[in-house]
C-alpha positions in Angstrom: -33.8 14.3 33.4 -37.4 14.5 32.4 -37.1 11.3 30.4 -34.9 8.4 31.2 -34.7 5.0 29.4 -32.4 2.3 30.5 -32.0 -1.1 28.5 -35.2 -0.9 26.6 -35.9 -4.1 24.5 -38.8 -4.5 22.0 -38.8 -7.7 19.9 -41.2 -8.9 17.1 -40.7 -12.7 16.8 -37.0 -13.3 16.4 -36.1 -9.8 15.5 -35.1 -7.3 18.2 -36.2 -3.9 17.0 -34.9 -2.1 20.1 -31.9 -3.8 21.8 -31.0 -2.5 25.3 -31.6 1.1 24.2 -30.7 4.0 26.6 -32.0 7.5 26.1 -32.3 10.6 28.3 -34.0 13.9 27.6 -33.7 17.0 29.7 -36.6 19.4 30.6 -37.2 21.8 27.7 -34.8 19.9 25.4 -35.8 19.3 21.7 -34.5 15.9 20.6 -34.9 14.6 17.0 -34.6 10.9 16.3 -33.6 9.8 12.7 -33.2 6.3 11.4 -33.8 4.2 8.3 -37.3 2.8 7.7 -37.9 -0.1 10.0 -35.1 1.0 12.4 -37.5 1.1 15.4 -38.3 5.0 15.6 -41.9 4.7 15.9 -41.7 1.7 18.1 -39.6 3.6 20.5 -42.1 6.5 20.6 -45.0 4.2 21.1 -43.1 2.5 24.0 -42.6 5.9 25.7 -46.2 6.8 25.1 -47.4 3.5 26.7 -44.8 3.5 29.5 -43.3 0.1 28.6 -40.9 -1.8 30.8 -37.5 -0.2 30.6 -38.7 3.4 30.9 -37.3 4.5 34.2 -38.7 8.0 34.3 -41.5 9.5 32.3 -43.6 12.5 33.2 -47.3 12.2 34.0 -48.1 15.0 31.7 -47.3 14.0 28.1 -48.9 14.1 24.8 -48.5 12.5 21.4 -49.0 13.8 18.0 -49.1 11.4 15.0 -48.6 11.5 11.3 -52.4 11.5 10.9 -54.4 14.1 12.8 -56.7 11.4 14.3 -59.5 13.7 14.8 -63.0 12.4 15.7 -65.1 13.1 12.6 -68.4 13.4 14.6 -66.8 16.0 16.9 -66.3 19.7 15.9 -62.8 21.2 16.0 -63.4 22.6 19.5 -64.6 19.4 20.8 -61.7 17.4 19.4 -59.3 19.7 21.2 -61.2 19.6 24.5 -61.6 15.8 24.3 -60.6 14.2 27.5 -59.4 17.5 29.1 -60.2 17.3 32.8 -60.5 21.0 33.9 -63.4 23.3 34.5 -62.4 25.6 31.8 -61.7 22.9 29.1 -63.6 24.5 26.3 -62.0 28.0 27.1 -58.5 26.4 27.3 -59.2 24.6 23.9 -60.5 27.9 22.2 -57.2 29.6 23.4 -55.1 26.8 21.9 -56.9 27.0 18.6 -56.2 30.8 18.6 -52.6 30.2 19.2 -52.6 27.9 16.1 -54.1 30.5 13.9 -57.5 28.8 14.0 -59.7 31.2 15.7 -63.1 31.1 14.1 -62.8 27.5 13.1 -64.0 26.2 16.4 -67.3 25.0 15.0 -65.9 23.4 11.8 -66.0 19.6 11.2 -62.8 17.7 10.7 -63.9 16.8 7.0 -63.9 20.6 6.2 -60.3 21.1 7.2 -57.3 21.0 5.0 -54.4 18.7 5.8 -52.4 21.6 7.5 -55.4 22.8 9.4 -56.1 19.3 10.6 -52.5 18.9 11.9 -52.7 22.3 13.6 -55.9 21.0 15.3 -54.0 17.9 16.5 -51.0 20.1 17.8 -53.6 22.2 19.7 -55.1 19.0 21.3 -51.6 18.0 22.4 -50.4 21.4 23.7 -53.6 22.3 25.6 -52.7 19.6 28.0 -49.5 21.6 28.9 -47.3 18.4 28.4 -43.9 18.3 30.1 -43.0 15.9 27.2 -44.4 16.1 23.7 -43.9 13.1 21.5 -44.0 13.9 17.7 -44.3 10.8 15.4 -43.5 12.1 11.9 -46.3 14.6 12.2 -45.4 16.5 9.0 -44.7 13.6 6.6 -48.0 13.7 4.8 -48.0 17.4 4.3 -47.1 19.3 1.1 -43.8 21.1 1.1 -45.2 24.7 1.7 -47.5 23.6 4.5 -44.6 21.6 6.1 -42.4 24.6 6.2 -45.3 26.7 7.8 -45.6 23.9 10.4 -42.0 23.8 11.2 -42.1 27.6 11.9 -45.2 27.1 14.1 -43.7 24.2 16.1 -40.5 26.1 16.7 -42.3 29.2 17.9 -44.6 27.2 20.2 -41.7 25.3 21.7 -39.8 28.4 22.4 -43.0 29.8 24.1 -44.1 26.8 26.1 -40.8 25.0 26.6 -41.9 21.3 26.7 -39.3 18.6 26.3 -39.8 17.2 22.7 -38.9 14.1 21.1 -39.4 14.3 17.3 -39.4 11.1 15.2 -38.6 11.9 11.6 -37.1 10.5 8.4 -36.3 14.0 7.3 -32.7 14.9 8.2 -33.1 18.7 7.3 -36.3 18.7 9.6 -34.3 17.4 12.4 -31.3 19.9 11.9 -33.8 22.7 11.7 -35.6 22.1 14.8 -33.7 20.1 17.4 -31.1 20.8 20.1 -29.8 17.3 19.7 -30.1 14.8 16.9 -29.9 11.0 17.4 -29.5 8.3 14.9 -31.1 4.9 15.8 -29.3 1.9 14.2 -29.1 -1.7 15.2 -31.7 -1.1 18.0 -29.6 1.4 19.8 -28.6 5.1 19.6 -25.6 4.7 17.2 -24.8 8.4 16.9 -25.8 11.8 18.5 -24.8 15.4 17.7 -25.7 18.8 19.2 -27.0 21.5 16.9 -25.5 24.8 18.3 -26.8 27.2 15.6 -29.4 29.7 17.0 -32.9 29.9 15.8 -34.3 30.7 13.4 -32.2 28.4 11.1 -31.7 28.8 7.4 -30.4 26.4 4.7 -28.0 29.2 3.7 -26.0 28.4 6.9 -23.0 26.3 5.7 -22.5 24.7 9.1 -26.1 23.3 9.0 -25.6 22.0 5.5 -22.4 20.2 6.5 -24.2 18.7 9.5 -27.1 17.5 7.2 -24.6 15.9 4.8 -22.9 14.2 7.7 -26.0 12.8 9.2 -27.2 11.6 5.7 -23.9 9.7 5.5 -24.5 8.1 8.9 -27.6 6.8 7.5 -26.0 5.5 4.3 -26.8 8.2 1.9 -23.8 9.7 0.1 -23.9 12.8 -2.1 -21.4 13.1 -5.0 
């Protein structure tokens, strides 16, 4: 396993958000984490990013991408991607990462000049240029419009197949989880209450009846019933 969590507890006052949670992720595996609002999804991801007690195994090379791009407004796109990168060819590596995101020619742009989708692609370039063994994604598409989100889904799937980091995607979007992940987990009561493997090959389509059935089943697990 590249990630191993055993008995992780996080509490806020009297309330245990994570209650002796166990989780493992294999190298190159894409895992999606679902749960109701307030179930502790983002708390878990932040615990992994910060190496809290209870995390038994976590790779040194890891990167986090948040719902907001979190770009430095006083730095150019290229400078944002290269920020904190400790290698002699940092700028060249950042330039290559931007090209892979379809942003060649935007290196000298300022964050304020970017669209929402462009800003998230810069944030993704900043994460992947570090060649992480583990990529943590905290609802990175939630603020995007529907068409931009679809494009980002395709981009993330393509980049994952190309670079093969282990990925933990925190999301509230059940279809997003089914579309992208090898394994989908449902967080409830502070623990992993349910998990299912998604066997369908990529690329995945809504027209696949088995995926539609899986989406409906996961929604039911989260308390959403369709008539």
